[in-house]
Each structure stands twice: as structure tokens, then as C-alpha cells.
C-alpha positions as CSV (number, residue, x, y, z in Angstrom):
1,X,10.9,-37.6,45.1
2,X,10.2,-38.3,41.6
3,X,6.7,-37.0,41.6
4,X,7.9,-33.7,43.3
5,X,10.9,-33.2,40.7
6,X,8.4,-33.9,37.8
7,X,5.7,-31.7,39.4
8,X,8.8,-29.0,39.4
9,X,9.3,-29.7,36.1
10,X,6.2,-29.7,34.8
11,X,5.4,-26.5,36.7
12,X,8.5,-25.0,35.0
13,X,7.6,-26.3,31.6
14,X,3.9,-24.5,32.1
15,X,5.8,-21.2,33.0
16,X,8.0,-21.4,30.0
17,X,5.0,-21.9,27.6
18,X,3.0,-19.1,29.6
19,X,6.0,-16.8,28.9
20,X,6.0,-18.0,25.1
21,X,2.5,-17.4,24.5
22,X,3.0,-13.6,26.2
23,X,5.7,-13.4,23.9
24,X,3.8,-14.5,20.7
25,X,0.7,-12.3,21.8
26,X,2.6,-9.3,22.0
27,X,4.5,-9.8,18.7
28,X,1.3,-10.4,17.1
29,X,0.1,-7.0,18.6
30,X,3.4,-5.3,17.2
31,X,3.0,-7.1,13.6
32,X,-0.8,-6.2,13.3
33,X,0.3,-2.1,14.1
34,X,3.5,-2.5,11.5
35,X,0.8,-4.0,9.0
36,X,-1.8,-1.3,9.5
37,X,1.2,1.4,9.3
38,X,2.0,-0.2,5.6
39,X,-1.8,-0.5,4.8
40,X,-1.9,3.1,5.3
41,X,1.5,4.1,3.1
42,X,0.2,1.8,0.4
43,X,-3.0,3.3,0.3
44,X,-1.1,7.0,-0.3
45,X,0.9,5.6,-2.6
46,X,-2.3,4.4,-4.3
47,X,-3.7,7.7,-4.2
48,X,-0.9,9.5,-5.5
49,X,-0.9,6.8,-8.6
50,X,-4.5,7.5,-9.2
51,X,-4.0,11.0,-9.2
52,X,-1.1,10.9,-11.3
53,X,-2.7,8.7,-13.9
54,X,-5.9,11.1,-13.6
55,X,-3.6,14.3,-14.5
56,X,-2.0,12.2,-17.3
57,X,-5.5,11.6,-18.9
58,X,-6.5,15.2,-18.9
59,X,-3.3,16.8,-20.1
60,X,-3.7,13.7,-23.3
61,X,-6.9,15.2,-23.5
62,X,-5.8,18.5,-23.7
63,X,-2.6,18.0,-26.2
64,X,-5.3,16.1,-28.3
65,X,-7.5,19.0,-28.6
66,X,-4.9,21.1,-29.5
67,X,-3.3,19.3,-31.6
68,X,-6.8,18.7,-33.5
69,X,-6.9,22.1,-33.3
70,X,-3.4,23.1,-35.1
71,X,-4.7,20.2,-37.8
72,X,-7.9,21.8,-38.7
73,X,-6.6,25.8,-38.7
74,X,-3.2,24.6,-41.1
75,X,-5.6,23.0,-43.3
76,X,-8.1,26.0,-43.4
77,X,-5.4,28.1,-44.0
78,X,-4.4,26.0,-47.0
79,X,-7.5,25.6,-48.6
80,X,-8.3,29.2,-48.1
81,X,-4.7,31.0,-48.1
82,X,-4.5,30.7,-51.8
């Protein structure tokens, strides 16, 4: 009787371990899917930030060109406007 009971206990333990392994596998699949979704969102954020920085650089260059032109015009007017 002791061996039969030990066999049943061992069988139950193996079944529980198998169930836990199945749950872990499902959790891993779910976690990987969530991580992939997060990576897609982060890639989108990085793209938006890169575009924003590019636009800021263009605006910076344009403002610099406009200010240089205004400075040149004012300088020219002050020299020749007498």
C-alpha cells in the first residue's frame, strides 16, 4: 500500500508540474505578444520624436537665414540711407 500511495502522490505531482509548465508557456506567449506591442509603440514614439527634431532643425535654419537677411538689410540701409 505504501508504494501505491507513493505512486499516486508522484503521479499527482507530475500532473501539477505539467500544468504549471503549460501555464508558464501560455504566460510566455502572452508576455512576448505584449512586449512586441510595446516595441511597436516605442518605435512609433521614436519616429515622431525624430520627425519633430528634424522639423525643429529646419525651423532653426530658416529663422537663422531670415535673421541674417534682416541684419544684412538693416546694415545696408544704415550705410546707404544717409
